[in-house]
C-alpha positions in Angstrom: 67.0 102.6 89.0 64.0 101.5 91.2 62.7 98.1 90.1 59.1 99.4 89.9 59.9 102.5 87.9 61.0 101.3 84.4 60.3 104.6 82.6 61.7 108.0 83.6 59.3 110.8 82.7 61.7 113.5 83.6 64.2 112.4 80.9 62.3 113.9 78.0 60.8 117.3 77.4 57.0 118.0 77.1 56.1 117.0 73.5 54.1 119.1 71.2 51.4 116.4 71.3 51.2 116.6 75.1 51.0 120.4 75.0 48.1 120.3 72.5 46.3 117.8 74.6 46.5 120.0 77.7 46.0 123.4 76.0 42.2 123.4 76.6 39.1 123.5 74.5 39.8 127.1 73.1 42.3 125.8 70.6 40.9 122.3 70.1 39.6 122.7 66.7 42.5 124.6 65.2 45.0 122.3 67.0 43.3 119.2 65.6 43.4 120.5 62.1 47.0 121.4 62.4 47.9 118.1 63.9 46.0 116.2 61.1 47.9 118.2 58.4 51.2 117.5 60.1 50.5 113.8 60.6 49.5 113.5 56.9 52.8 115.2 55.8 54.8 113.0 58.1 53.1 109.9 56.9 53.8 110.7 53.3 57.5 111.4 54.1 57.8 108.1 56.0 56.4 106.1 53.1 59.0 107.5 50.8 61.8 106.2 53.1 60.8 102.6 52.4 61.7 101.3 55.8 60.8 97.7 56.6 60.7 95.3 59.6 61.5 91.6 60.0 60.2 90.6 63.4 61.2 87.2 64.8 59.0 86.0 67.7 60.3 83.0 69.7 57.1 82.1 71.4 57.3 80.8 75.0 60.4 82.6 76.1 64.0 82.4 74.8 66.6 81.7 77.4 69.0 84.6 77.7 71.5 82.3 79.5 71.7 80.0 76.5 71.8 82.8 74.0 72.7 86.5 74.4 73.9 86.7 78.1 75.6 83.4 79.1 76.9 83.0 82.7 79.2 79.9 82.4 80.8 78.4 85.5 78.3 80.0 87.9 75.6 78.4 90.1 72.9 78.9 87.5 75.0 79.0 84.3 74.2 75.5 83.0 76.5 73.3 81.0 77.3 75.5 78.0 80.2 77.7 77.5 80.4 81.3 76.3 82.3 81.8 73.0 83.9 84.9 71.5 82.2 86.7 68.6 83.3 88.8 65.7 83.4 91.7 68.1 86.2 91.6 70.6 84.9 91.5 74.2 81.4 90.3 73.4 80.7 86.7 74.1 77.5 84.7 73.5 76.4 81.1 74.1 78.3 78.4 72.3 74.9 77.2 71.0 75.1 80.1 68.5 78.4 79.7 66.7 77.2 81.0 63.3 75.5 84.0 64.9 78.7 84.7 66.8 80.3 85.4 63.4 77.7 88.0 62.6 77.9 89.8 65.9 79.5 92.9 64.2 76.1 93.4 62.5 74.0 93.1 65.7 73.1 95.0 68.9 72.2 93.1 72.1 70.1 94.6 74.9 71.0 92.7 78.1 69.0 94.9 80.5 65.3 94.1 79.8 63.0 94.1 82.8 59.4 93.7 81.8 57.7 92.4 85.0 55.0 90.2 83.4 55.6 86.4 83.8 52.4 85.1 82.2 52.1 84.0 78.5 48.6 85.2 78.1 49.3 88.8 79.2 53.0 88.9 78.4 52.6 88.2 74.7 50.1 91.1 74.3 52.1 93.4 76.6 55.3 93.0 74.7 53.8 93.2 71.2 51.6 96.2 72.0 54.4 98.1 73.9 52.5 98.3 77.2 50.9 101.8 76.6 49.0 103.4 79.4 45.4 102.2 79.8 43.1 104.5 77.9 40.2 102.2 77.5 41.1 101.0 74.0 43.0 98.0 72.8 46.4 99.1 71.3 47.7 97.5 68.1 50.5 95.0 67.9 53.8 96.4 66.6 53.1 94.9 63.1 49.8 96.7 62.8 51.3 99.9 64.1 54.0 99.8 61.4 51.4 98.9 58.8 49.4 102.0 59.8 52.3 104.4 60.1 54.3 103.2 57.1 51.7 101.7 54.8 52.3 99.2 52.1 55.1 101.1 50.3 55.5 101.1 46.5 55.0 97.3 46.3 51.3 97.5 47.0 51.6 94.2 48.8 49.9 93.6 52.2 51.8 95.7 54.7 51.7 93.0 57.5 52.4 89.4 56.8 52.8 86.8 59.5 54.6 83.5 58.8 53.7 80.8 61.4 53.9 77.0 61.5 50.2 76.5 61.1 46.7 78.0 60.9 46.9 80.8 58.4 44.2 83.4 57.7 43.4 87.0 58.3 44.0 88.0 61.9 42.2 91.3 62.5 42.6 91.4 66.3 46.3 92.4 66.0 45.1 95.9 64.8 43.3 96.9 68.0 41.5 100.2 67.7 43.2 101.0 64.4 40.6 98.8 62.7 40.7 95.3 61.2 42.1 96.5 57.8 45.5 96.8 59.7 45.4 93.2 60.9 47.9 90.5 59.9 47.6 88.1 56.9 48.9 84.9 58.4 50.5 82.3 56.2 50.4 78.8 57.7 53.8 77.1 57.1 54.6 80.1 54.9 52.3 78.9 52.2 49.9 81.1 50.3 46.3 81.3 51.5 44.0 78.6 50.2 42.4 79.4 46.8 44.6 82.4 46.3 45.6 81.7 42.7 43.2 81.6 39.8 42.3 78.1 38.7 43.2 77.1 35.1 39.5 76.6 34.2 38.8 80.3 34.9 40.1 82.8 32.3 41.5 86.2 33.2 38.6 88.0 31.7 36.1 85.9 33.5 38.0 86.5 36.7 37.9 90.3 36.1 34.2 90.2 35.5 33.6 88.2 38.8 35.7 90.8 40.7 33.7 93.7 39.2 30.5 92.0 40.4 32.0 91.4 43.8 33.1 95.0 44.1 29.5 96.2 43.2 28.0 94.0 45.9 30.7 95.1 48.4 29.7 98.7 47.8 26.1 97.9 48.4 26.9 96.0 51.5 29.2 98.7 52.9 26.5 101.4 52.4 24.3 99.9 55.0 26.9 98.9 57.6 29.6 100.3 59.8 32.8 100.9 57.8 35.2 98.8 59.8 34.1 95.3 58.8 33.3 96.3 55.2 36.7 98.0 54.8 38.4 94.9 56.1 36.6 92.6 53.7 37.5 94.7 50.7 41.1 95.0 52.0 41.4 91.2 52.1 40.5 90.9 48.4 42.8 93.7 47.5 45.7 92.0 49.3 44.9 88.8 47.5 45.0 90.5 44.2 48.5 91.9 44.9 49.8 88.6 46.2 48.7 86.9 43.0 51.2 89.0 41.2 54.0 87.6 43.4 53.5 83.9 43.2 57.3 83.3 43.0 57.6 84.2 46.7 55.9 80.9 47.6 57.6 78.7 45.0 60.5 76.9 46.6 61.9 76.0 43.2 62.8 79.7 42.7 65.3 79.6 45.6 68.8 78.2 45.2 69.9 74.9 46.8 72.7 76.9 48.4 70.2 79.1 50.2 68.0 76.2 51.3 71.1 74.5 52.8 72.3 77.7 54.5 69.0 78.4 56.2 68.4 74.8 57.0 65.6 72.3 56.7 63.8 73.2 59.9 60.5 75.1 59.9 62.2 78.2 61.3 64.9 78.1 58.7 62.5 77.7 55.8 60.3 80.5 57.2 63.2 82.9 57.6 64.2 82.3 54.0 60.6 83.0 52.9 60.6 86.1 55.1 63.8 87.4 53.4 62.2 87.0 50.0 59.1 88.8 51.2 61.2 91.7 52.5 63.0 91.7 49.1 59.6 91.9 47.4 58.8 95.1 49.4 56.5 93.9 52.2 56.6 96.5 55.0 56.3 94.2 58.0 57.0 90.4 58.1 56.7 88.5 61.4 58.1 85.0 61.8 56.9 82.9 64.8 58.6 79.9 66.2 56.9 77.9 68.9 58.2 75.5 71.5 60.5 77.8 73.6 58.7 77.3 76.9 61.3 74.9 78.4 60.1 74.1 81.9 61.6 70.6 81.7 64.7 69.0 80.1 65.7 72.5 79.2 69.3 71.9 78.1 68.6 69.0 75.7 65.8 71.2 74.2 68.2 74.1 73.8 70.6 72.0 71.7 67.9 71.5 69.1 66.1 74.9 69.3 69.2 77.1 69.3 70.8 75.1 66.5 67.8 75.7 64.2 67.6 79.4 65.2 71.3 79.9 64.8 71.5 78.5 61.3 68.5 80.4 59.9 69.1 83.7 61.7 72.8 83.9 60.9 72.1 83.3 57.2 69.4 86.0 57.3 71.7 88.6 58.8 74.5 87.7 56.5 72.2 88.0 53.4 70.7 91.3 54.5 74.2 92.8 55.2 75.6 91.6 51.9 72.6 93.2 50.1 73.1 96.5 52.0 69.5 96.1 53.4 70.3 96.6 57.0 70.2 100.4 56.4 66.5 100.1 55.7 65.3 96.8 57.3 64.9 96.6 61.1 65.4 93.1 62.4 64.1 92.2 65.8 64.5 88.9 67.8 62.1 88.8 70.8 60.0 86.8 73.2 57.4 87.6 75.9 60.1 87.1 78.6 63.3 85.2 79.4 64.0 82.1 81.5 64.8 81.8 85.2 68.5 81.6 86.2 67.5 79.1 88.8 67.1 75.6 87.4 63.9 73.8 88.6 63.4 70.2 89.7 62.6 69.1 86.2 65.9 70.4 84.8 64.1 73.3 83.3 64.0 77.1 83.4 60.8 78.9 84.2 59.5 82.3 83.3 61.8 85.3 84.1 60.9 88.8 82.9 63.0 90.6 85.5 66.4 90.3 83.7 66.6 89.1 80.1 67.9 90.0 76.6 67.1 90.5 73.0 68.9 91.2 69.7 68.3 93.6 66.8 69.9 95.3 63.9 68.9 97.8 61.3 68.7 101.5 60.4 70.1 103.8 63.0 70.9 100.8 65.3 74.5 100.7 66.4 76.1 97.4 65.4 78.6 95.3 67.2 77.4 96.4 70.7 76.0 94.9 73.8 74.0 97.3 76.0 73.1 96.8 79.6 74.4 94.3 82.3 73.1 91.7 84.6 74.8 90.5 87.8 77.3 87.5 87.7 74.4 85.0 88.1 72.0 86.7 85.7 69.3 87.2 88.3 69.0 91.0 88.2 69.8 93.9 85.9 72.7 96.0 87.3 72.6 98.8 84.8 69.6 100.9 83.8 66.6 98.7 83.3 64.7 98.9 80.0 61.0 98.0 79.6 59.2 97.3 76.4 58.2 101.0 76.1 61.8 101.9 75.6 62.1 99.3 72.8 59.1 100.7 71.0 60.5 104.2 71.1 63.8 102.8 69.8 62.2 100.9 67.0 60.1 103.8 65.9 63.2 106.0 65.9 65.0 103.4 63.8 62.2 103.6 61.2 62.3 107.4 61.1 59.2 107.9 63.2 59.3 110.6 65.9 57.5 108.8 68.7 57.3 112.0 70.8 55.5 114.0 68.0 53.5 111.3 66.2 50.1 110.1 67.5 47.3 107.9 66.4 44.0 109.5 65.6 41.3 107.4 67.3 38.1 109.1 66.1 39.5 112.6 66.8 41.2 111.5 70.0 45.0 111.7 69.7 46.7 108.7 71.3 50.5 108.2 71.8 52.1 105.5 69.7 54.4 104.5 72.5 54.5 104.8 76.3 55.0 108.5 76.9 57.0 108.0 80.1 59.7 106.1 78.1 62.3 107.2 75.6 64.6 105.6 73.0 67.6 103.7 74.3 70.2 106.3 73.4 73.2 103.9 73.9 72.0 101.7 71.0 71.1 104.5 68.6 73.2 106.2 65.9 72.5 109.9 65.5 70.5 110.8 62.3 
């Protein structure tokens, strides 16, 4: 495949959405009504499926060579070996010994080529799926899932983000969908400040205060644009639901065995909290780990970083598999790009989006497979290249969302939910 052509428009047929968009003004009104009715029915069916996502973001760029696609005994391979996994023929880095035992639950994509080597643009490009420019800001994947799947039966916030610090409500993730689909970020996995009712305030007093707030909210909203007012009310509604699940945040309700298995690191603790949030029914949980931008002293850094990731991630996969949750929970491990095969003068690896890897598992995802290939030194993809658009289509398919037929409604303007020149990665999908 040509390195500049990551998506193949001829590989899929013209979708119903595309036909409607090009059919002309004569049918616009009827087409819009039909599309709206179809979208509403599809949304209701999706909510009944109770699919969820656990999205692990390794900020700064994971090294594919020290994780999913090692190249030992080569010019750029580094000092670490490749080890066998629970799937014969698939080897990963020796820095992931626990994850190697869970390989039969995982799918690896070793053929990513995403072409953006800057953090500032790469983070947004990957998490938004790199749609075509239509003059609007597209939502991050978490906000997209929150919109398309909703909160589910739990009533809990549909998009929670666990990060090492700086919690709060993050509306910008939602893009044109509106701030109510933003992320509720939990600094260090802890509940938002002042979430729980103080002992000095009785339940009846709290109810009266909320009734007064709701009355003022309605008065405020009547005189202003709906987006901000809706988001403000949404935050209070999310808080009310979280108050009913205080146990999620209480470490004393976890077993010592689980705490030991996930490990004492921030990432391990946060992955354990994420598992509990998924069990509570939250639709989309993102866990962010920082510090993966290893331009110097790369190999010593990998010993620490990969060890923490390996312990927590392997425990998470094992637990979800034992609970039969991988048939409904999509698990994704991703960064904004990989690391250069060439080792720089500071014994580091720089940014390399041209050929890197990711891991995932979940509904309709084949397990125990490694898709795609790079050359012996890991510098280029030698199989079909896959951009982030292919991954978005694959993830939506995993969640039961037809990304060819489903569209966003942006004030009456239908917009595709994923790059329309891309398709799901068929090699990693199980037929429905």
